[in-house]
N, C-alpha and C positions, 0 to 999 in steps of 0.2 A: 525229852522231857525226862529229867532224870529224879525216879521210885522215889529219894529221898526228900527229894523238896516236896513241899506243900502247899498247895497253893492258898493262901486267905483267899477268903470271900470281901467281895468287895465293897468297901464301905459307905451307904449312903448318907450321902450330907446332905443337913438340911438346916435352919433357922436355927440359932441357940434364942435361949427365952430370953438372953439380956441384951441378945442386936432385939429382937421384937421390942423393947421393952424400950430403950432408948432411941430404935426408932418412934413409938408409939411417943415419947417424952419429947423431942422434935416438932413434930407433927406440933401435940397442944401449945409448944410456947408460941409456933409460929402462929395460928390460930388465934392463939390470945392478941395477936396483936394485930395480925394483917383484919377481921372478921371486926373491930372497934374501926379502925382506918379507914374498910371500905365505909361502911354506916356514917362514916362523916363527912366524907368526900356522896356521897347519895344525899344525904342530909343538906348537902352544900350546894348540891344542883336544885333542890327546890325553892332552893331559900332563893338563889338566882331568877329562878322562875315567878317567882315572888315580887320581887322590885326590878321587875322586865314590866308585869302587871301594873305596880302602882306607878310608874315615868309615864305607859302609855295612859293612864288615868289621866294622869295633872296635865298631858299633853291635851288629852281629848277634855277634858274640866278647864283651861282656860281655853281652847275654840270655841265653847260657849260660852264662855262670859262675855269674849270679842263679838260673838252673834247677839245676844245675850241682854252684856248691861249686870249681869247678874250667876251668881253662881246658884241657888235655889231651883230645884227642879234638873242639875246636871248629870249625864246620862254617869251611871254608873259601873265600873269595870264588872264582867260576868265572872265567876266563881274560877276557878282552877280544883284541880284532880285534890292537891294538899291543902288551899286557903280559901274560904271567906273574907270576899269582901264586901268592905261596909262603908257607906260614904254619907257628909251631916255638910249642906253648905246651905249659906241662906246667901242676902244680898251681894259682901261684902267678905266673905272668906266661905273653905270651905275644912274637909278633915279625909282623906280615903283610909281604911283601914283595913292590913288585910291580918286578919286572925289565922292561925293553925290549927289545922286538922288532921287526927290520927296522932303518928308519932313525932311531927309537929305541932301538937294542940299550946305548949306552954309559947311560943314564938307568936309578938303581935307588930306587926314592920306598919310604918306611919307614914303621911307625908300631907303638907297642908299647902295652900294658898300661894307661901312663903319659902317654899320649898325647904322648907324644916324637917329632918325628917328624923323618925324618932326607932327603938330599937327595947323591946324585953323581952329574954331570952333567959334559957340556961347558962349562954355565952357571952350575958353580960347583957347592963342599959347602959344605954347612953343618948346623946343628940345624933347619930348617924345609925348607917345602917350595918349592923355589927353582922358581918358574911361568913364566921371561921373562927372555931374556937381560940381561943385567947384575942384577938384581937378585939380596941379599943379605939378609943374616941379621941 
C-alpha cells in the first residue's frame, strides 16, 4: 500500500428525504383510490345478500298463497346482518321490504306480488334493484 494515498471512509448510504416523501405521496394516492373502491365492492356484496333474501321471501310468500289462497300472515324472511326485513300483506297483495342497517342505512329495497322491485339509495332511486353505483333502471 502506498503511504501517500489516503483511504476514504466508506460513505453510509440511506434514503433521502425526497425519496421518502415521493414514496409516501404514491402510497397516499393509491390509498385514496383503493379504499373507496374496496368499500363499494363490499357494499355491493352486502346488497346481493339483501336481494337474494328478498327473492327467497317472494318464493316463500307465493308458496304460502298457493297453499292458503291469501297473502295475509305469510312468513317473513329473517333479518340479515346488514338488513332488517319487514312484510305487509293482505288477502290479495304483499310487500317485502329490506331496510339497510349500519353503513347501509340509506338503502331500501322492496318487492311485491307483481314482482315489482324498487330501490331507494344514495346510488339512485328507481323501479328496479340498483346494485352498484352509476346503475340506473
